[in-house]
N, C-alpha and C positions, 0 to 999 in steps of 0.2 A: 386325646382319645374320647373326649366327650361327644355326645351326639344329641339328636333332637327327636328321632322317631321312636316309636314303640318297638319292642322286640318282635322278631319274626320267628314263627315256627318253621322247621325244616320243610321244604317242599321241592319236588323234582322240577327239572326243566327239560323241555323237549328239544331234540336235535332235529332240525328240519333240513331235509336234503332237497335241493332244487336242481332239476335236470335241465340241461341246455338242449334246446330242440335242434341246434345246429344250423348250418347254412345250407340252403337248397343246392343240390348238385345235379349234373346231367344224369339221365336214366342209366342204370347199370344192369345189364342183362343178368350177370351172375347174381347180383343182389336180388333181382326180381325172382330168380329161381330158388332162392333160399327159403327155408320154412318161415312162415309168418311169425312175427313177434307176438308175444302174449298180449292179450287185450288189456286195456287199462284196468278193468276190474280184477283181472287175474293178478296183475302186479300189486294191486292194493290189498289182496287177500291176506298175505302174511302180516302186513301192518295192522289190518283190521283185527286179525286173530290176536296179535300182540296187545292191542288196545283193550280187548275184552278180558284177557287174562290179567292185564295190568290193573284194570278197574276192580276185578275180583280180589287181586292181591292187596290193593289199597284198603278194601273193606275188611279183609282178614287182619291186616296190620292194625287198623283202627280198633278192632275188637280184641286185640292182644293175642291173636292166634298166630304166633310167629313161625311155627313149623310149617303150617299149611300156606302161610303167606310167602315164605321162602320158596316153596314148591311152585307157586303161581308166578312169582317174579322170575324164577328160572325158566318156566315155560314161556313167559313173555319174551325173554331174551333169546330163546330158541327160535321164536318166530321173527324177532327183530333184534339181531345181535348188537346194534348200536343204539338201543333205547336207553338214554340216560336216566329217565325215571325208573326203569326196571333195574338198572345197575344200582342206583342209589337206594331204592327200596329193598333190594336184596341185601345190600350192605347193612342197612338199618336193622333188618330182621336178624341177621347174623350177629350184629353187635349186641342186640337185645338178649341173645342166647349165649353171650360171652365167647363167641367164636371169633376171636380177635384177628387171627391171621387171615381167615377167609373174608372177614369184613374189610380189613385193610386192603386186600386184593381188589375188591369191588370198587372201593372209593378211589384207589389209584387208577383203575380203568377209566372211571369218570374223568379224572383229571388229565389223563393222557389225551382224551378227546376234547376236553374243555378245561384248560388249565385255570381259568378264572371262575369256575363254577363255584358259587358261594357255598352251597350246602355240601358239595363234595369236599371242599377245603375244611369246613367246620366239622363234618362227620369224621374225616380222617384225623383231625386234631383231637377230637373226643376219643377216638379209638386209641390213639397213641397215649393219651392221658390215662385211660383205663388200663393200658398195658404197663404203665409206670415209666414210660419213656418221656420224661417231662421236658427236657430241652427240645426234642423234636416236636412234641405236642405244642409247646409254646410258639415255636417257629410257624407251625401250620395254622394255629389259631390267629397268630399275627397276620398271616396272609388273608385269612377270612375277614379280619377287621379292616385291612387295607381295602378290600373289595367293598365292604359295607361297614363303615364306622359305627353304625347304629345297631349292630347285631349284639344285643345284650347278652345272650347265652354264650357267645364267643368270649366276651369280656369276663364272664363269670368263670368259665373253665380256664381261661388264660390266668386269671388271678389265682385259682387253685393250683395250677401248675407252677406258677412263680412262688407261691407259698412253699410248695414241696422242694423247690430249688433253693430256698433260703433267701430269695430276693424280695425282702419284705416291702421295700419302698415301691417297687414296680407292681407288686401284688396289690397294694393299697390303691394305687392309681387305677389299675384295671377294675378292681371291685367297686370303687366309688363311681367309675364310669358306668358300670353295669347297673348300679342302684339308681343312678340318675335316669337311665333309660327304662328301667323296670323297677319301680319302688316296691313292688310286691314280691320280689325275689328273696324268699327266706334263705335260700342257699347262698346268695351273695352276702347277706348280712352275717351269716354264720362264718363264712370264709374270711370276711373282713374282721370279725372278732378274733379269729386266730392270728391274723396279721398284726392287729393292735397288741395282742398279748405278747407276741414275739418282739414287738418294739418296746415293750415295757409299759404300755398305756393300758393298764388293767381296768381302770374305770371305764374308759372308752370301749374297751373290748366287751365289758359287761353290758353296756348299752346295746351293742350289736347283737349279742346273744339274746337279750331280752326281746329285741325287735324281731329276731328270727323266730322265737317262740310265739310271739303274738300273731305271726302270719300263719300259724296253725298248719305247718307242714307244707306250705307252698315253697317248693324247692326249684322253681323254674330258673 
């Protein structure tokens, strides 16, 4: 489970739809008599509206305004119902407000459209962890790590879930991998201290707690 790259923060991914122009056919009088198809710029208008709302939602999320961000993500989805970034962003804002059921619904929508979506898998695993559904969380976080073995945050939360499940050895493995990927993660050091305590290695646990304190609240 060891990796080489730095941790990545969660970020959305765009679902790009490509239309097939089709094969030229003989003229069809009935088709010629039908109403004209919308112009290209008319087709693009909903997507453009979605992009504007999505950009505003991202700004609000970055500012910590989760309620208004959720409204804007919802508006973006109304304009473009298959926008993966909007689904993911809405889920993140709902999770930040502890609306676990609603957040889980959005992340599962992402994964129905893109089963290997890294952030969709990670955020769903994080949601399940916060709900206290530790075995399901561990499974989902394991999926995220399969997609990207260098996802340090996934290793951290996986280690915490395994700690809660009493699987100390697996927790230590996950948390050591997290620290190798992100040595500044105070959260990983703290969780690793818990695992060492449970294994009876109290001196080693103390070193982990001390390191966590030295990082001054860095809990990434």
